[in-house]
C-alpha positions in Angstrom: -19.5 146.6 154.5 -16.5 148.8 154.3 -17.9 150.4 151.2 -20.8 151.8 153.2 -18.4 153.0 155.9 -16.3 154.9 153.3 -19.4 156.5 151.7 -19.9 160.2 152.0 -22.8 161.9 153.6 -24.3 162.8 150.3 -24.2 159.3 148.9 -25.7 158.0 152.1 -28.5 160.5 151.9 -29.1 159.5 148.3 -29.2 155.9 149.2 -31.6 156.6 152.0 -34.0 158.5 149.7 -33.9 155.7 147.2 -34.7 153.0 149.8 -37.5 155.1 151.3 -39.0 155.7 147.8 -38.8 152.0 147.0 -40.4 151.1 150.3 -43.3 153.6 149.7 -43.8 152.2 146.2 -44.1 148.6 147.6 -46.4 149.8 150.3 -48.5 151.7 147.7 -48.8 148.6 145.6 -50.0 146.5 148.6 -52.4 149.2 149.5 -53.9 149.3 146.1 -54.1 145.4 145.9 -56.0 145.2 149.2 -58.2 148.1 148.3 -59.5 146.6 145.1 -59.3 143.0 146.2 -62.7 143.1 147.9 -64.6 144.3 144.9 -65.9 141.9 142.3 -64.1 142.1 139.0 -67.0 142.3 136.6 -67.1 143.7 133.1 -69.7 146.4 132.6 -71.5 147.4 129.4 -69.1 149.0 126.9 -69.4 152.7 126.4 -71.4 153.8 123.4 -68.3 155.0 121.6 -66.6 151.7 122.0 -69.7 149.8 120.8 -69.9 151.9 117.7 -66.2 151.5 117.0 -66.5 147.7 117.1 -69.1 147.6 114.3 
């Protein structure tokens, strides 16, 4: 804990930005997971270009 007390204002600000960015990233992943979780995962018909390339 003494390392945090000895840290400068600039390093504390950098650490705070990094923690906030990580928290927003995790929140974004959960938001995306809950957004797409209610939709059925079904494969549609392949696009005509893909079907032609598979021949």
